[in-house]
N, C-alpha and C positions, 0 to 999 in steps of 0.2 A: 478501472478494471485491472490494471497492472498492479496497483497497490493491494487490491483484494487478493490477487494471486500470490503476491509476496507473503502476505500474512497467513495465507492458507498453507504455504509450503515452507515457512521459516524454520520448522523443526527438522526438515530434511536437507536444507541447503542454507549456506550462509546468506544473510540479507544483502551484504555488500556485493556478493557475486551476482545475485539475482538483479539487483538494481543496475549493475553495470551491463548485464546482458540485455535487460529490457530498456535501457537508455533513460533511466530515471535517477534522480538524486536520492541519496539516503536521507537528506534533510526533508525532501518532499514526502518520502515515505513516513518519516516521523511525524510530520505535520498532518498527514492524512490520518494516521492512527490516533492522533489526539484531537481530531476535529469532532464536534458534537454530531450525533446521528441526525440525518434529515428525516422529516416526517414521511410516512408512506405516501407514495404518489410522485415523489421526486421534485415537486415544485412547491415553493413556499407560498 
C-alpha cells in the first residue's frame, strides 16, 4: 500500500522524501514498480 501511494503522489513530492517518511527503501519501491502485476483476486 505504501508503494502504491508513492507512485500515485510522485508527481507532487520527491520519491526519496516519501520513502524516507514512510520508512521504505527506494530500492524496494523500484522493485515494486517493476514487478509483474498479480492476477485479480490476489492469490496465485
